[in-house]
C-alpha positions as CSV (number, residue, x, y, z in Angstrom):
1,M,153.3,-121.3,29.6
2,K,154.1,-123.9,26.8
3,T,155.9,-126.0,29.4
4,V,152.8,-126.2,31.6
5,G,150.6,-127.4,28.7
6,T,153.2,-129.9,27.5
7,L,153.5,-131.4,31.0
8,S,149.7,-131.6,31.3
9,I,149.4,-133.5,27.9
10,T,152.3,-135.8,28.8
11,A,150.8,-136.6,32.1
12,F,147.4,-137.3,30.5
13,L,148.9,-139.6,27.9
14,F,150.9,-141.4,30.5
15,M,147.8,-142.0,32.6
16,S,145.9,-143.1,29.4
17,I,148.5,-145.7,28.6
18,I,148.4,-147.0,32.2
19,L,144.6,-147.2,32.1
20,I,144.4,-148.9,28.7
21,G,147.1,-151.2,29.7
22,C,145.2,-152.2,32.8
23,G,142.1,-152.9,30.6
24,K,139.9,-150.7,32.6
25,L,138.9,-148.3,29.8
26,S,137.7,-149.1,26.3
27,E,139.1,-147.1,23.4
28,E,135.8,-145.2,23.0
29,E,135.7,-144.4,26.7
30,F,139.2,-143.4,26.5
31,E,138.5,-141.0,23.6
32,M,135.7,-139.4,25.6
33,W,137.7,-139.2,28.7
34,K,140.6,-137.8,26.7
35,N,138.5,-135.2,24.9
36,E,137.0,-134.1,28.2
37,H,140.4,-133.8,29.8
38,V,141.9,-132.1,26.8
39,A,139.1,-129.5,26.9
40,Q,139.7,-129.0,30.6
41,I,143.4,-128.7,29.9
42,D,142.8,-126.2,27.1
43,Q,140.5,-124.2,29.4
44,S,143.2,-124.4,32.1
45,N,145.7,-123.2,29.6
46,T,143.5,-120.4,28.5
47,E,143.0,-119.3,32.1
48,I,146.7,-119.6,32.7
49,K,147.3,-117.5,29.6
50,T,144.8,-115.0,30.8
51,E,146.5,-114.9,34.2
52,I,149.9,-114.7,32.6
53,T,148.7,-111.8,30.3
54,K,147.3,-110.0,33.4
55,L,150.5,-110.7,35.2
56,D,152.6,-109.4,32.3
57,A,150.3,-106.3,32.2
58,K,150.9,-105.8,35.9
59,V,154.6,-106.4,35.5
60,E,154.7,-103.9,32.6
61,Q,152.6,-101.5,34.6
62,N,154.9,-102.0,37.6
63,N,157.9,-101.5,35.4
64,K,156.4,-98.3,34.0
65,A,155.5,-97.1,37.5
66,T,159.0,-98.0,38.7
67,M,160.5,-96.2,35.8
68,E,158.3,-93.2,36.3
69,A,159.2,-93.3,40.0
70,I,162.9,-93.5,39.2
71,S,162.6,-90.7,36.7
72,K,160.6,-88.6,39.2
73,A,163.1,-89.4,41.9
74,K,165.9,-88.5,39.4
75,D,164.3,-85.2,38.5
76,E,163.6,-84.5,42.2
77,A,167.2,-85.3,43.0
78,I,168.4,-83.1,40.1
79,A,166.1,-80.3,41.2
80,A,167.2,-80.7,44.8
81,S,170.8,-80.6,43.7
82,Q,170.2,-77.6,41.6
83,Q,168.3,-76.0,44.4
84,G,171.2,-76.9,46.7
85,D,173.7,-75.3,44.2
86,A,171.4,-72.3,43.9
87,D,171.3,-72.0,47.7
88,T,175.1,-72.4,47.8
89,I,175.6,-69.8,45.1
90,A,173.1,-67.5,46.9
91,A,174.9,-68.0,50.2
92,A,178.3,-67.4,48.5
93,E,177.0,-64.2,46.9
94,Q,175.6,-63.1,50.2
95,K,178.9,-63.9,51.9
96,S,180.8,-62.1,49.2
97,K,178.5,-59.0,49.6
98,E,179.0,-59.1,53.4
99,E,182.8,-59.4,53.0
100,D,182.8,-56.6,50.4
101,A,180.8,-54.4,52.7
102,K,183.2,-55.1,55.5
103,L,186.2,-54.4,53.3
104,R,184.6,-51.2,52.0
105,A,183.9,-50.1,55.5
106,A,187.4,-50.8,56.6
107,L,188.9,-49.0,53.6
108,T,186.6,-46.0,54.1
109,K,187.6,-45.8,57.8
110,D,191.3,-46.1,56.9
111,I,191.0,-43.5,54.2
112,S,189.2,-41.2,56.6
113,T,191.9,-41.7,59.2
114,Q,194.6,-40.9,56.6
115,V,192.7,-37.9,55.4
116,E,192.5,-36.6,59.0
117,K,196.2,-37.2,59.4
118,V,197.0,-35.4,56.2
119,Q,194.7,-32.5,57.2
120,E,196.4,-32.3,60.6
121,F,199.8,-32.4,59.0
122,A,198.8,-29.7,56.5
123,K,197.5,-27.5,59.3
124,A,200.7,-27.9,61.2
125,E,202.8,-27.2,58.1
126,D,200.6,-24.2,57.3
127,A,201.2,-22.9,60.8
128,K,204.9,-23.4,60.4
129,T,204.8,-21.8,56.9
130,N,202.8,-18.8,58.2
131,S,205.3,-18.4,61.0
132,Q,208.2,-18.5,58.6
133,V,206.5,-16.2,56.2
134,K,205.9,-13.7,59.1
135,G,209.5,-14.0,60.1
136,L,210.6,-13.4,56.6
137,S,208.2,-10.5,56.2
138,D,209.6,-9.0,59.4
139,L,213.1,-9.5,58.2
140,L,212.3,-7.9,54.8
141,S,210.7,-5.0,56.6
142,A,213.8,-4.5,58.7
143,L,216.0,-4.8,55.6
144,A,213.8,-2.3,53.8
145,D,214.3,0.1,56.7
146,D,218.0,-0.5,56.5
147,V,218.0,0.1,52.8
148,K,216.1,3.4,53.3
149,K,218.6,4.4,55.9
150,L,221.5,3.5,53.6
151,S,219.8,5.3,50.7
152,A,219.4,8.4,52.9
153,M,223.1,8.1,53.9
154,V,224.1,7.7,50.2
155,T,222.0,10.7,49.4
156,E,223.5,12.7,52.2
157,N,227.0,11.7,51.1
158,S,226.5,12.1,47.4
159,D,227.4,15.7,47.6
160,A,230.5,14.9,49.6
161,I,231.4,12.1,47.1
162,L,231.0,14.5,44.2
163,I,233.2,17.0,45.9
164,L,235.8,14.3,46.6
165,K,235.7,13.2,43.0
166,E,236.2,16.8,41.9
167,E,239.1,17.2,44.3
168,V,240.7,14.0,43.1
169,A,240.1,15.0,39.5
170,S,241.7,18.4,40.2
171,K,244.9,16.8,41.6
172,P,247.7,15.4,39.6
173,T,247.4,11.7,39.0
174,L,250.3,9.3,38.4
175,L,249.4,7.2,35.4
176,V,252.5,5.0,35.0
177,T,256.1,4.6,35.9
178,V,258.5,3.3,33.3
179,N,262.0,2.1,34.4
180,F,265.3,2.3,32.4
181,N,268.6,0.4,32.4
182,S,271.6,2.1,33.9
183,G,272.8,4.9,31.6
184,H,270.1,4.2,29.0
185,T,267.4,6.6,27.7
186,V,265.8,4.3,25.1
187,L,262.4,2.8,26.0
188,S,262.3,-0.9,26.4
189,K,259.5,-3.1,24.8
190,E,257.9,-3.4,28.2
191,G,258.1,0.4,28.7
192,K,256.4,1.1,25.4
193,E,253.6,-1.4,26.3
194,M,253.1,0.5,29.6
195,L,252.8,3.8,27.8
196,D,250.3,2.3,25.3
197,G,248.1,1.4,28.3
198,I,247.6,5.1,29.3
199,V,247.1,6.7,25.9
200,G,243.3,6.2,26.1
201,Q,243.1,7.8,29.5
202,I,245.2,10.8,28.3
203,L,243.0,11.3,25.3
204,E,239.8,11.2,27.4
205,N,241.0,14.2,29.4
206,P,241.9,16.7,26.6
207,E,242.1,19.7,29.0
208,A,244.7,18.1,31.3
209,E,248.4,18.6,31.1
210,V,250.6,15.6,30.6
211,L,253.6,16.0,32.9
212,I,256.5,13.6,32.1
213,V,259.2,13.6,34.8
214,G,262.6,11.9,34.3
215,H,264.8,10.6,37.1
216,A,268.3,9.2,37.6
217,D,269.9,6.9,40.2
218,G,272.6,9.3,41.3
219,T,275.5,7.3,39.9
220,P,278.1,9.8,38.5
221,V,278.0,10.2,34.7
222,L,281.6,9.7,33.6
223,S,281.2,9.1,29.8
224,G,278.7,9.1,27.0
225,N,276.5,11.9,25.5
226,H,275.2,13.1,28.9
227,R,277.2,15.4,31.1
228,S,275.2,14.7,34.2
229,N,272.3,13.0,35.8
230,W,270.3,16.1,34.9
231,D,270.9,15.6,31.2
232,L,270.3,11.8,31.6
233,S,266.9,12.3,33.3
234,Q,265.8,14.9,30.8
235,S,266.6,12.6,27.9
236,R,264.5,9.9,29.5
237,A,261.6,12.3,29.8
238,N,262.0,13.4,26.2
239,S,262.1,9.8,25.0
240,A,258.7,9.1,26.7
241,A,257.3,12.4,25.4
242,K,258.3,11.6,21.9
243,Y,256.6,8.2,22.1
244,L,253.3,9.6,23.4
245,K,253.3,12.3,20.6
246,G,253.6,9.4,18.1
247,K,250.5,7.8,19.7
248,G,248.3,10.9,19.1
249,V,248.8,13.0,22.2
250,D,248.9,16.7,21.4
251,A,252.5,18.0,21.9
252,A,251.1,21.2,23.4
253,R,249.8,19.3,26.3
254,I,253.1,17.6,27.1
255,K,255.6,19.0,29.5
256,A,258.9,17.0,29.9
257,I,261.3,17.8,32.7
258,G,264.3,16.1,34.3
259,K,264.9,16.0,38.1
260,A,268.2,14.0,38.1
261,H,268.5,12.1,41.4
262,T,266.8,14.7,43.6
263,D,263.5,12.7,44.1
264,P,264.4,9.1,44.8
265,V,261.7,6.5,45.7
266,A,264.2,3.9,47.0
267,P,267.6,3.9,48.7
268,Q,270.5,5.0,46.4
269,N,273.1,2.7,48.0
270,T,271.5,-0.6,46.8
271,T,271.3,-2.1,43.3
272,A,267.5,-2.7,43.6
273,G,267.0,0.8,44.9
274,R,269.0,2.4,42.1
275,A,267.0,0.3,39.6
276,M,263.7,1.7,41.0
277,N,265.0,5.3,40.8
278,R,265.9,5.1,37.1
279,R,262.5,6.0,35.9
280,V,260.1,8.2,34.1
281,E,256.7,9.1,35.7
282,V,253.8,10.2,33.5
283,I,251.4,12.4,35.5
284,L,248.0,13.7,34.4
285,N,247.8,17.2,35.7
286,P,244.3,18.8,35.4
287,S,244.1,22.3,33.9
288,G,244.7,25.1,36.3
289,S,246.4,23.0,39.0
290,N,249.9,23.7,40.2
């Protein structure tokens, strides 16, 4: 705006100098002419300023409108973006719900299928178990019948068993056989241990007779304290009887006899046979038996 005014004044002065120089205008006329043109220039400047002010106002208004439009467009863009995000989120949530529903339906179906299979398996197993239980029940029933039969048989035979026991108890029982070395009548350590083993049984049957029978191997007695196999076998029986008396057996119950070589249990013509025949037998003889 200042540039326009400056140019107008400069052009006016330039024209004034030209006119004065040419002698066409007097100084007074020039002043009048100058004042008139200056007034016109000032008015023009004022109008220009007014227009410029209006133009600046319009520019400012346009700028404001532009900024408002930009802000509005920005807000709309943001709102649209947010709406788009919301739509995307809503769509994703919907998709997730749909997938979850599908998954739940698939799992429910699978579980139902598995439950049906388990139930079918359980039914089959129950049927097998019931069949096995029935078989076991039948077997137990059969076994119970067998037990009843056996019980009846035992009851029937109990009298016979009792009689048999009485018969056995009434017969002489060989408790032990003790062997001797050739020509000897003294008990060995092993022989004493064997007699120790029957003391309890003898004492448990206080009514029974204790029969001690001595034997010889038949070899002729040529020297020593014994005149014959009869004396030798009797000494062996007496030796066993004396030992048992020392262990608490009543002497009145003991009967010791010698049988020489008259009752062999093995051949007399072999060393092993003769060793077996050199013996003492302790027999528990129930009272009243022969």
